[in-house]
Each structure stands twice: as structure tokens, then as C-alpha cells.
C-alpha positions as CSV (number, residue, x, y, z in Angstrom):
1,X,65.3,1.4,-46.9
2,X,65.8,1.6,-43.1
3,X,63.7,4.8,-43.0
4,X,60.9,3.0,-44.9
5,X,61.0,0.1,-42.5
6,X,61.0,2.6,-39.6
7,X,58.0,4.4,-41.0
8,X,56.1,1.2,-41.5
9,X,56.9,0.1,-38.0
10,X,55.9,3.5,-36.6
11,X,52.6,3.4,-38.5
12,X,51.9,-0.2,-37.2
13,X,52.6,1.0,-33.6
14,X,50.3,4.0,-34.1
15,X,47.5,1.9,-35.4
16,X,47.9,-0.6,-32.5
17,X,47.9,2.3,-30.0
18,X,44.7,3.7,-31.6
19,X,43.0,0.3,-31.4
20,X,44.1,-0.3,-27.9
21,X,43.1,3.2,-26.9
22,X,39.5,2.4,-27.8
23,X,38.9,0.6,-24.5
24,X,35.1,0.8,-24.3
25,X,32.3,-0.3,-26.5
26,X,30.1,2.6,-25.5
27,X,30.5,5.8,-23.4
28,X,27.4,7.7,-22.2
29,X,28.7,11.2,-21.9
30,X,27.5,14.1,-19.8
31,X,24.4,12.6,-18.2
32,X,23.2,13.1,-14.6
33,X,23.7,9.7,-13.0
34,X,21.3,8.5,-10.3
35,X,22.6,5.3,-8.8
36,X,21.0,4.8,-5.4
37,X,23.1,1.7,-4.4
38,X,26.3,3.7,-4.8
39,X,24.9,7.0,-3.5
40,X,25.6,8.8,-6.8
41,X,23.4,11.7,-7.8
42,X,25.5,14.0,-10.0
43,X,26.9,14.4,-13.6
44,X,29.0,11.4,-14.4
45,X,30.1,9.5,-17.5
46,X,29.4,5.8,-17.9
47,X,31.5,3.4,-19.9
48,X,30.4,0.0,-21.1
49,X,32.4,-3.0,-22.4
50,X,31.4,-6.6,-23.0
51,X,27.9,-6.0,-21.6
52,X,29.2,-4.8,-18.3
53,X,29.8,-1.4,-16.6
54,X,33.5,-0.8,-17.2
55,X,34.0,2.6,-15.7
56,X,32.1,5.5,-13.9
57,X,33.9,8.8,-13.8
58,X,33.3,12.6,-14.0
59,X,35.1,12.8,-17.3
60,X,36.0,9.7,-19.4
61,X,38.1,10.5,-22.5
62,X,35.7,10.1,-25.5
63,X,38.7,8.8,-27.5
64,X,38.5,5.6,-25.4
65,X,35.0,4.7,-26.8
66,X,34.1,3.1,-30.1
67,X,30.7,4.7,-29.6
68,X,30.1,7.9,-27.7
69,X,26.5,8.9,-26.9
70,X,25.8,12.4,-25.8
71,X,23.2,12.3,-22.9
72,X,23.9,15.7,-21.5
73,X,20.8,17.2,-19.9
74,X,19.4,13.7,-19.3
75,X,19.2,11.4,-16.3
76,X,21.1,8.1,-16.4
77,X,19.8,5.4,-14.1
78,X,20.1,1.6,-13.7
79,X,17.7,-0.3,-15.9
80,X,14.3,-0.1,-14.4
81,X,12.8,-3.1,-12.7
82,X,9.0,-3.7,-12.6
83,X,8.3,-6.3,-10.0
84,X,4.6,-6.8,-10.7
85,X,3.5,-7.3,-14.3
86,X,1.6,-9.9,-16.3
87,X,3.4,-11.1,-19.4
88,X,2.3,-14.8,-19.9
89,X,0.7,-13.7,-23.2
90,X,-0.8,-16.4,-25.3
91,X,-3.7,-17.5,-27.4
92,X,-5.8,-19.7,-25.1
93,X,-9.3,-18.1,-25.4
94,X,-10.0,-19.1,-21.7
95,X,-6.5,-18.4,-20.3
96,X,-6.9,-14.7,-19.5
97,X,-3.7,-13.9,-17.5
98,X,-2.2,-17.4,-18.0
99,X,-1.3,-18.0,-21.6
100,X,-4.2,-15.7,-22.6
101,X,-5.2,-12.3,-23.9
102,X,-5.2,-10.3,-20.7
103,X,-1.4,-10.6,-20.4
104,X,0.9,-8.7,-22.7
105,X,4.0,-9.4,-24.8
106,X,6.9,-8.2,-22.6
107,X,9.1,-6.6,-25.3
108,X,6.2,-4.4,-26.5
109,X,5.8,-2.7,-23.1
110,X,9.2,-2.6,-21.4
111,X,12.1,-1.1,-23.3
112,X,10.2,1.9,-24.5
113,X,9.6,2.9,-20.9
114,X,13.1,2.1,-19.6
115,X,12.2,-1.3,-18.1
116,X,14.9,-4.0,-18.6
117,X,13.5,-6.5,-16.1
118,X,9.9,-7.4,-15.4
119,X,8.6,-9.9,-12.9
120,X,5.5,-11.8,-13.9
121,X,3.3,-11.8,-10.8
122,X,1.7,-15.2,-10.6
123,X,0.4,-15.9,-14.1
124,X,1.8,-19.4,-14.1
125,X,1.6,-22.2,-11.5
126,X,3.7,-25.3,-10.8
127,X,2.0,-27.2,-13.6
128,X,2.3,-24.4,-16.2
129,X,5.6,-22.6,-15.5
130,X,7.5,-24.8,-17.9
131,X,5.2,-23.6,-20.7
132,X,5.6,-20.0,-19.6
133,X,9.4,-20.4,-19.7
134,X,9.4,-22.1,-23.1
135,X,7.0,-19.6,-24.8
136,X,7.9,-16.4,-23.1
137,X,11.0,-16.2,-20.8
138,X,13.3,-18.0,-23.3
139,X,12.0,-16.1,-26.3
140,X,11.9,-12.4,-25.3
141,X,14.7,-9.8,-25.1
142,X,13.3,-8.4,-21.8
143,X,14.6,-10.1,-18.7
144,X,11.5,-11.9,-17.4
145,X,11.5,-13.3,-13.9
146,X,8.5,-14.7,-12.1
147,X,6.5,-15.1,-8.9
148,X,5.0,-18.6,-9.1
149,X,1.3,-18.8,-8.2
150,X,0.5,-21.0,-5.2
151,X,-2.2,-22.4,-7.4
152,X,-0.7,-25.1,-9.6
153,X,-3.1,-23.9,-12.3
154,X,-1.9,-20.3,-12.2
155,X,-4.3,-17.4,-13.1
156,X,-6.3,-19.4,-15.6
157,X,-9.7,-18.1,-16.4
158,X,-11.7,-15.6,-14.3
159,X,-10.8,-14.8,-10.7
160,X,-13.6,-17.1,-9.6
161,X,-12.3,-20.1,-11.7
162,X,-11.6,-23.5,-10.2
163,X,-7.9,-22.9,-10.5
164,X,-7.9,-19.9,-8.3
165,X,-10.5,-20.8,-5.7
166,X,-10.2,-24.5,-5.2
167,X,-8.0,-25.3,-2.2
168,X,-6.9,-28.6,-3.7
169,X,-4.9,-26.6,-6.3
170,X,-2.7,-25.0,-3.5
171,X,0.1,-27.5,-3.2
172,X,3.0,-25.9,-1.1
173,X,5.5,-28.7,-1.7
174,X,4.9,-28.9,-5.4
175,X,5.2,-25.1,-5.7
176,X,8.4,-25.1,-3.7
177,X,10.0,-27.9,-5.7
178,X,9.3,-26.0,-9.0
179,X,10.6,-22.8,-7.5
180,X,13.8,-24.4,-6.5
181,X,14.2,-26.3,-9.8
182,X,13.9,-23.0,-11.7
183,X,15.6,-20.9,-9.0
184,X,17.3,-18.6,-11.5
185,X,13.9,-17.5,-12.9
186,X,11.4,-17.8,-10.1
187,X,11.9,-15.1,-7.4
188,X,9.1,-16.1,-5.0
189,X,5.5,-17.3,-4.5
190,X,2.4,-15.3,-5.3
191,X,-1.0,-15.5,-3.7
192,X,-3.9,-13.6,-5.4
193,X,-7.5,-13.6,-6.3
194,X,-8.6,-15.9,-3.5
195,X,-12.0,-14.8,-2.4
196,X,-12.9,-17.1,0.5
197,X,-12.8,-15.8,4.0
198,X,-10.0,-18.1,5.2
199,X,-6.3,-18.1,5.3
200,X,-5.7,-21.2,3.2
201,X,-4.1,-19.5,0.2
202,X,-1.8,-17.3,2.3
203,X,-0.8,-20.0,4.6
204,X,0.1,-22.4,1.8
205,X,2.0,-19.7,0.0
206,X,4.0,-18.9,3.1
207,X,4.8,-22.6,3.6
208,X,5.9,-22.8,0.0
209,X,8.1,-19.8,0.5
210,X,9.7,-21.3,3.6
211,X,10.4,-24.6,1.7
212,X,11.9,-22.8,-1.3
213,X,13.7,-20.1,0.7
214,X,12.0,-17.3,-1.2
215,X,9.7,-14.4,-0.4
216,X,6.0,-14.3,-1.2
217,X,4.0,-11.5,-2.8
218,X,0.4,-11.1,-1.5
219,X,-2.5,-9.6,-3.4
220,X,-5.0,-9.4,-0.6
221,X,-8.7,-8.6,-0.3
222,X,-12.0,-9.3,-2.1
223,X,-13.6,-11.3,0.7
224,X,-16.9,-11.0,2.5
225,X,-16.5,-10.9,5.5
226,X,-13.2,-9.1,5.2
227,X,-10.0,-10.7,6.5
228,X,-7.8,-8.7,8.9
229,X,-4.9,-6.8,7.3
230,X,-3.3,-6.4,10.7
231,X,-3.3,-10.2,11.1
232,X,-1.8,-10.6,7.6
233,X,1.0,-8.2,8.3
234,X,1.9,-9.1,11.9
235,X,1.1,-12.8,12.1
236,X,1.1,-14.3,8.6
237,X,3.7,-12.6,6.5
238,X,7.4,-12.7,7.2
239,X,10.1,-10.0,7.0
240,X,11.0,-9.6,3.3
241,X,7.6,-10.7,2.1
242,X,5.9,-8.2,-0.3
243,X,2.5,-6.7,0.0
244,X,1.3,-5.4,-3.4
245,X,-1.6,-3.0,-4.2
246,X,-0.6,-1.0,-1.1
247,X,-2.8,2.0,-2.0
248,X,-5.8,0.1,-3.2
249,X,-9.3,0.6,-1.9
250,X,-12.1,-1.9,-2.4
251,X,-15.2,-0.9,-0.3
252,X,-16.6,-3.7,1.9
253,X,-14.1,-6.4,0.8
254,X,-10.7,-5.1,1.5
255,X,-9.2,-3.3,4.5
256,X,-7.1,-0.2,3.7
257,X,-3.8,1.1,5.1
258,X,-5.4,4.6,5.8
259,X,-8.5,5.0,8.0
260,X,-11.0,6.6,5.7
261,X,-12.6,8.7,8.5
262,X,-9.5,10.1,10.2
263,X,-7.2,9.9,7.1
264,X,-4.5,8.5,9.4
265,X,-2.4,5.5,8.8
266,X,-3.3,2.5,10.9
267,X,-0.6,2.0,13.5
268,X,-0.2,-1.7,12.5
269,X,0.9,-0.6,9.0
270,X,3.9,1.3,10.5
271,X,4.6,-1.7,12.7
272,X,4.6,-3.9,9.7
273,X,7.1,-1.7,7.9
274,X,9.3,-2.0,11.0
275,X,9.0,-5.8,10.9
276,X,10.4,-5.7,7.3
277,X,7.2,-6.1,5.2
278,X,7.9,-4.6,1.8
279,X,5.1,-2.3,0.5
280,X,4.7,-2.4,-3.3
281,X,2.5,-0.2,-5.5
282,X,1.1,-2.7,-8.0
283,X,-1.1,0.0,-9.5
284,X,-3.1,-2.1,-12.0
285,X,-6.5,-1.3,-13.4
286,X,-8.3,-1.3,-10.0
287,X,-5.7,-1.1,-7.2
288,X,-4.5,2.5,-6.7
289,X,-6.5,5.4,-5.3
290,X,-5.4,8.9,-4.4
291,X,-7.8,8.6,-1.4
292,X,-5.3,6.2,0.1
293,X,-2.1,7.4,-1.5
294,X,-2.3,11.1,-0.8
295,X,-2.9,10.9,3.0
296,X,-0.4,8.0,3.2
297,X,2.4,9.9,1.4
298,X,1.6,13.1,3.4
299,X,2.5,11.0,6.5
300,X,5.7,9.9,4.8
301,X,4.5,6.5,3.9
302,X,6.0,6.0,0.4
303,X,6.4,2.6,-1.3
304,X,9.6,0.6,-1.1
305,X,9.0,-0.6,-4.7
306,X,7.1,1.0,-7.6
307,X,5.4,-1.5,-10.0
308,X,2.7,-1.4,-12.6
309,X,0.5,-4.5,-12.5
310,X,0.7,-4.3,-16.2
311,X,-2.0,-6.1,-18.2
312,X,-4.6,-5.2,-20.9
313,X,-6.9,-3.7,-18.3
314,X,-4.4,-1.2,-16.9
315,X,-2.1,-0.2,-19.8
316,X,-4.6,2.3,-21.4
317,X,-6.3,3.5,-18.2
318,X,-5.0,5.1,-15.1
319,X,-1.8,3.2,-14.8
320,X,-0.3,3.4,-18.4
321,X,3.3,2.4,-17.7
322,X,6.2,2.3,-15.2
323,X,7.3,5.9,-15.9
324,X,3.8,7.2,-15.5
325,X,3.5,5.6,-12.1
326,X,6.9,7.0,-11.1
327,X,5.7,10.4,-12.2
328,X,2.5,10.0,-10.3
329,X,4.4,9.6,-7.1
330,X,6.5,12.6,-7.9
331,X,3.2,14.5,-8.1
332,X,2.9,13.5,-4.4
333,X,6.3,14.9,-3.6
334,X,8.3,11.7,-3.8
335,X,11.8,12.8,-5.1
336,X,13.2,11.8,-8.4
337,X,16.1,10.0,-6.6
338,X,13.6,8.0,-4.5
339,X,11.3,7.0,-7.4
340,X,14.4,5.8,-9.2
341,X,15.5,3.9,-6.1
342,X,12.0,2.3,-5.8
343,X,12.3,1.2,-9.4
344,X,15.9,-0.1,-9.3
345,X,17.9,-1.0,-6.3
346,X,15.0,-1.4,-3.8
347,X,13.2,-3.6,-6.4
348,X,16.4,-5.7,-7.0
349,X,16.7,-6.3,-3.3
350,X,13.0,-7.2,-2.9
351,X,13.3,-10.0,-5.5
352,X,16.7,-10.9,-4.2
353,X,18.5,-10.3,-7.5
354,X,21.1,-7.9,-6.3
355,X,23.2,-8.3,-9.5
356,X,20.6,-5.9,-10.9
357,X,19.5,-2.4,-10.1
358,X,22.8,-0.6,-9.9
359,X,25.7,0.6,-12.1
360,X,28.7,-0.6,-10.1
361,X,31.8,-1.4,-12.1
362,X,31.5,-5.0,-13.2
363,X,27.6,-4.9,-13.0
364,X,25.3,-6.0,-15.9
365,X,25.1,-3.0,-18.2
366,X,21.3,-2.4,-18.0
367,X,20.9,1.4,-18.3
368,X,18.0,3.7,-18.7
369,X,18.3,7.3,-19.9
370,X,15.5,9.5,-18.9
371,X,14.1,12.9,-19.9
372,X,12.5,14.9,-17.1
373,X,9.8,17.1,-18.7
374,X,8.6,20.1,-16.8
375,X,5.1,21.6,-17.1
376,X,1.6,20.9,-15.9
377,X,0.7,17.2,-16.1
378,X,-2.4,15.3,-14.9
379,X,-2.5,11.8,-13.3
380,X,-5.6,9.9,-12.4
381,X,-6.4,6.9,-10.3
382,X,-8.7,3.9,-10.7
383,X,-11.6,5.8,-9.1
384,X,-11.1,8.5,-11.9
385,X,-9.9,11.3,-9.6
386,X,-7.0,13.5,-10.8
387,X,-3.9,14.9,-9.2
388,X,-1.6,17.4,-10.9
389,X,2.1,17.3,-11.1
390,X,5.0,19.4,-12.4
391,X,7.1,16.6,-13.9
392,X,6.7,13.7,-16.3
393,X,9.4,11.1,-17.0
394,X,10.0,10.0,-20.5
395,X,12.4,7.3,-21.7
396,X,15.1,8.6,-24.0
397,X,17.1,5.4,-24.3
398,X,17.3,1.9,-22.9
399,X,20.4,-0.3,-22.8
400,X,20.2,-4.0,-21.9
401,X,23.3,-6.1,-21.5
402,X,25.3,-3.3,-23.0
403,X,23.2,-3.0,-26.2
404,X,20.9,-0.2,-27.1
405,X,17.4,-1.7,-27.4
406,X,15.4,1.5,-27.5
407,X,16.4,4.9,-28.8
408,X,13.7,7.6,-28.9
409,X,15.7,10.3,-30.7
410,X,18.4,8.2,-32.5
411,X,21.2,9.4,-30.2
412,X,23.2,6.2,-30.8
413,X,23.1,6.5,-34.6
414,X,25.4,8.3,-37.0
415,X,24.1,11.3,-38.9
416,X,22.9,10.6,-42.4
417,X,24.9,12.2,-45.2
């Protein structure tokens, strides 16, 4: 009898030990970890528990994981952050980027390319952000943050609509109040699509940014006569403000960062970087040219942040997606580690959400697993010129808040019997 009780007790202890030994929900095993914040660029295992990063080590015992996913031969990074997209998708026939058909449903264009966080770049204004939050931000799985448009009407209608060109729509105090009220969701103020040759939109965006304690993102150009890019960088924008469409070229209406005759960077661009202006890609359907990017990068002027300017006019053309833009910069000799940094930790710092963009123990378990394909790949710009590269990034798996939300090759699934 005593022996039977002992065996039962021993079995109970063994079961409890087995249960307790399974410390982690998921272990990513054997991948090459690139975590720029923590200066990690080597093969490391990653353990996840309760939606957080629980451990990072060279060899985590697979017996400690309820689920073990083999990612050997792949690159493991923090979840990618796209700080310039357009995701206020809706059904207003006149809305376009604001609650219209030019914006895209976030979940359809994020997880499949490793993006766990996308920042909407000014689709909504102070009068329409609540609708954006209700219809999109609160509904989708993707983490959606936002730059609030300085126009209270947002990006409604064409670029030349009343909402985007009428100075009476640019209410700094109203924008700042809404940004502060929704501070967890609104990362800053956006100015864009203003085509008058004055500084009203920029000045009021800066004022709103000061009142709200947040950065601004500037989409600049499209005016005749042209406004001075040097004045924008050195007199209008503040350290920490973001200049998007860095490598764009619009003849006659927008100044460029590279002198088209000498192919040299203008000195004020380097001075702006020293001041702390953040240079973002914002590729889009019309805002990236190799005629700017190649000479700039040859002079070491790479972007702090890589973003897509995702919308219906860019997704099927030169831009495609976040990974294609990252690969495009690798074709211009930007290293894999640096394109990851520009899409993770640097992006998180730019939008002042430093809880994101890294895989420190205790951090949110947003993880991207990438395949780096080798071969001969072509990338083209908005002017339809091509540059060839040797690498193309492909999303193998995306994990958000500790859960697998995209799995290209079913690595997280048991084998059928």
C-alpha cells in the first residue's frame, strides 16, 4: 500500500515538474537575431511568454517551450514599424485618403511583410480622428498609430480640396488638444499637400506640435514658386521633427537634397541632420527617385527611417511594400543590420514609442522572421528607372503580442498525420 502511495506521489511530482518545466509559450530556435537597440547580430534563441519577450540566449532548452519553432537559417528581428502609411480605409466616394478608397485596410498589407505597427500619416484631422479610431484603430489586429493632420478635415478629397488648401482649416490649438486627448494613439502632427507658396501650414503644424509636445512630419513641395528647403530645415523644423519623401524629385515645384547638376548633397542637408532633423523615406507612388537616392547614399546619406507611404497608388507600382523598400536600399549598399534598424528601433524612437522596436527581455513580443533571398533582383523608382540588387527580403513569419499572425511556410503548425 505504501509503495502504491509512493508511486502515485512520485508520478504527481513528475507531472508537476514537467508542467513547471514548460516555462515559455513559444521558443524561436536557431535564428540569426538582429536587435539594433541591444547591439545583437548573431545566432540567438528567443523565448516568449504572456505576450512578452521572456528570454534571449544562445541556447534555450527546447523542453522549456510549449511550442518550439525552428527558424534556423532565418533572420529574427523586432516587429517592423512603418511610420508612413495610409490606412483610414472607408467607403466615402469622395474621401480618398480619409475614409475613402485610396487608403488600405491595415491587416491586409502589414503582417504578410513583417510589419506589426503602422503609423497613418495624416489621413484624419481633429474633426475626423474619432471616426478613424472607431472604424479602424479599434478594429484591426495591426497596431495602428497616427500623425494627426494639421487640417481639421484631414486628407479629404483631392490634394486641392478645400480641406487641404484652406487656411481656416489649420487650427493649431484644436489639433494639439485632440493629440493630447488621444496621446496613446497620436504620435505627432502631419503637414502635407499644401500647395500655396507660404508657410502657414508648416507654421501651424509646428505650433500644434509645441502645444502637444509631439514631433511633426512634413511632406513638403508642390508649390510655384518653390519654397526653400534650407529654410524649412534650419528655421522652421525642430530637432526630432521628421522630413518624409527625402529622396523625392518633383521638377519645378520641389527642391531636392542633391544638386542635380553636381550630384552633391547640399550642405544645409548635412547641417539639418546635425540639428536632429529625421530623414524618412516615404517612398509612395511619386516620392522616390534613384536620381536622388543613389548619389545621396554614395555620399553616406542613408535614411534614419524606412517607410512606405502605403496607399492604392503605391502598393502595385515601384514601392510594393516595406520589405521591398528595405531591399531597395540594400541594393544601394545599406547593410541588412541598418535597414532593420531603420525599420525598428530608429522608427520607434522617431515616433517616441520606445516600448516598440526591440526584443529586450520584458518587451512586447512583436517579432519578424525574415528570409534573405540571394540572386539577381530588380527595383525601380517612380520615374521608372531600375537598379539591380543581390538580395530580396521575404517575410517568413510575423508574431504580434506573442501570437503568430502570419506564417508563410507553416513553421508553427504540427505536421499532418
